[in-house]
N, C-alpha and C positions, 0 to 999 in steps of 0.2 A: 437385605437391606438395601436403599436405595443409595445409588451414588449422589455424592455430595457434588453441587456444582462446581465448574474448572475458576477462578475469577478473569477475564482478560479485561485485561488492554488494551486499549485499539489506538496509537501514533498514526499520525503522519502530517503530510506541510499543507497548510491552505493554497498554497501559493501553488502547488499545483495539481491541487482541486482544481482552483479559479480557472488556470489554464484548459481544461478538461469538461469547461464551463460546467459544473457538476451544478443539479439541483435546478435549471437554466431548461430552458425548450432550447433547442436546434435546429437546423436546418439539418434537412434531410430528405436528398431524390427529391425537391419538390415539399414535401412535407414540415410540420414542427414534430420533436421527434422528442420526449423527456429526454436530459441527458441524468437520471439516475448513477449517486455517486456508491460507491461501494460498500461506503455505512450505513447508508439509508436500504441500501440491499441486503446486510446481515443484519439490520434493526429486524426485519421483517422476517428475515428465516426466525430469529429467538423467539420472536413474536407467535411463529401459527407452526412452528414444528419444533419436534422433538431436539433442536440440539439448542433449542430455550432451556429445554429439563437439563443439558450437558456444563452447560457456561453462561456463563451472568455476566454482565458489561459493567463494571467498574469506574471508568474514566475515559475518555474521547483525550489527548494530551494533540499537540499542536504546536512545533517549533518557530513559529513563523515573529518577526521578533517589530512591534511596534512603533519601534523608534525606528526603524528602517526606511531609508524613502525608494530603497527596492523593494521591500518587500510590500510598503504600500501601495507602492504603483502595479505592482503583481495581483495586488487583491483588489482594485477600482475598486468599484463600488458594495461591493463583497463587506468591507469591513472587514476586522477583526472578532465580531461577536455576530451569533443569530438573530436574525431580528429581517421582518419583510421576505423580500429574495434572498435566501441567504443558500448552503450548501445545503439545508434538508430544510421541512417545511417547519417553520416556527413547532405546532403542537404535537411534533414526534412524541412519541414516547418507546422505549423499550421496557418489556412485561409492568407498565406502570409509571413506573421513573421521567421524566421528560430528559429525551439526550441533550438540551442547552445546558440542564443541569450540571450533567458530566460531563461539560467539556472546561478544562484544564491547559493552561500556557506556561511551556519549561521554553520559552525563547534559544535559539543558539545566536545566541547576540555575536558567538567572535567570526562571524564568517563575515563582519563590516573589515576586519582588519585584513592586513595582505597576506598573502600566502607564502609561509613558509620564516616567518615573524617569530624569536621566542613565545610574543601575550600569544600571539593566535592558538599556539598549539598547547598555551597552558588556560586559554578560553575554551578547549574544545572537551577541554580533561572535566574542567567546571559543568559544562555543562553535560556532559557524560552523570556526572556527579549530581546533578539534581533532576537529570531524568532516575536515577537508582531511587531515589530519596523519594517521587516520587512514587516507583513503585511498587519499594519497599512499603510507601504509607497505605497501601495501595491495595496490600498482600495481591497483589498479581501473583497467581500463577501459570498463566501462558501471558506474549505482549503479539499482537499482529502488527504490522508495518504495513501502509499502503501510500503509496510517494511521498514516503521521507523521502527528503532532500540532500541526506547529509547520509558520509557512510560513518557507524559503529565503531567503537575503536575496541574500549575498555568491558564496555559493558556484553560482549563475546566472548571474550578470549574463553578458551577449555577454561575451566577453575574459577568460572567465575556465577555468581551467582544466578544468573542467568543463562549462560551455556546451555545451550539444544530446548532455550524458552522462550523464543524469541524467534518469529516466522514473520516473510513477507513475500504479500501477494504482487505479483510482477506481471504486466500484460505482455509477455513473451516468451517463448520456450527458453529455459535456461539450460539445460542438457547439450555441452559439448558435441556430444556427438551426435544430435539430430540436426537434420540440414535446414530444419527452421526455428534454429537456434535465434532465439536476438534478446541479448542483454544486455542495460546501460540504459539510460535515461531516453536515446532515440527508439526505441525499440520498435511504437508501431510505424514512425516514419521509413524504417530501416526494413522492413516488413511490407511495408506500402510501398517504396521502392523495386524491392525488393520484387513483386509483382506486375511491375513494368517492364523488368528486366535491365534493374541496376542498383550496383551496387555504388552508396557515395562514402568518398575516402577521403570525401574531407567536409565539413561540412558548415568552411567559412567562405571556401572557393566553390563548392558544389560540387567539388571533381567526382565523375563518373568514372566504373568500367561497365562496360557489360557481363549482368552473369544467366543464367537460365532461370527463367518468371519461374519465381511460387508463390499460389495461388493459394496457402493455408498461411492464418497463423493461430497463436495459443494462447494461455498464460499456464505461470508455474504459481506452486505456494512451496518455498521452498524456507527450510534454518538461515537464519543470518552470522555471515562469518564476517573475515573484516575486506571479504572482497564483495565486490559488485558483480553483486544475482549469480555468483558464487558456490551459495550453501548448498548442501545438499535436499536435492527433490522430495516432497513429500508427497503430492500432488499435483499431476497438470494438466490439460484437457489442451487438444489441437483440436478445434468444432468450426473455427473460424474462417469464413470463406471468404478470400477479399476480389473485391473489384478494381479493376484497376484504375476505374476512372472516384473511388471514390476520394472523397475532402480525409482530413488529418480526424475529422470529429465524427463522421461515417464509419468509418472499420472501430475508430475508438468504441463508440456507441454497440456494433453489430459485437464486439469482441471480447466486452462485459460483458451483456447477455449470452452468450454461446459458450465462452470460454474463462471466463476470469471469473464470473459468477460462481461458477460449478464447482470452478479450481478451488473457490475460497472453503464453499463448505463443506469440499470432502478434503480439503486440508488439515482443517479447523476440526470436521467427526475424529481422523486419527490422532492429531495432536492429543484427543481429550481422553480418546480410545489406550495413548500410553499412557499418559500419566496416569490414569487410571489404572493399568498393569500395574506401572509402578510402586505406586500405592498400595494394591492388595500383598504385590511380592513384600513389601517390606514389613507389611502387617503379620505375612504369613511366618515371615523370617525370623 
C-alpha cells in the first residue's frame, strides 16, 4: 500500500527573511548571486524529488503584524503579500498549487506591548491559540519553523497536540558538545566573528575576547522545545567553510547551500519516516 503523504505547514517571520534579502540578488565577492530562501528550496525539492511523495505543503504561515510600525519598517519594499520582487517568484508553484495562495497571516501582535505586562503574556497565549487553531484547520501532521522570531510555549509542551511534531531549521550547529555550536539569533555573526578569532561578549558595546579561530559552520534541524534552539537534533550538517573576509550575506549564502538546505531535506525525510513508522505501529496494534 502506498504511503500516504504527511501534511506540512511552514511557519516563518517575513522580517527575518527580509534581513537575509531572500528572493533578491546580493553582492557576492564582486558578483551578483541569488539569495534563495529555505522555502523556495523546499518547494523545489517537493516538486522534483521523492520528498514530494512523502510530504504535501498545505500552508505557509507568517507572524508579521501589518499594524506594527517596526514590522513595516523591517519589511520595507517587500510588503506583507506576494507581488513583484518578493521573497519568492510570484509564479512559484508546489505540485501545481501557487505558493502565494498558501500564504496565511497569524500576526504575533502581542510584541507591541511592553515586556512583562500581563497583557503581553495574555497576548502571547492568544497568538499561540490562533496558531494552533490554524494548524488544526490545515490538518497539519508536522510543522517546520524557519526564522520564526518568537519562542513557542504552549504549542510545544509535552502532552500538547503538536509536541515533537514541530521542528526548526537553524543556521548553526545546536549541539552543546560541538565546538562549532552556534545557537540563537546571532548564530551566523557568531560564526563569522569566530572565524576571525573573536567572541562577541556584548552586541551593544561590541566588546570581544580572543578565541581560537574556527573556520567552519553548519546548520541543525531540531525538534522545538521551550528553549532557544535547544531541542533534540534530528539532522545536522557541518559543511560550510568560512572566509574571515566574508560579509554576513556571503556567509549566509554559503551556509544555506552547503549546510542548511541539506539538513532541512534530511530532517524532513527523517520526520516523515518516523511518523510513517509510528502510524504503521498503531495499525499493527
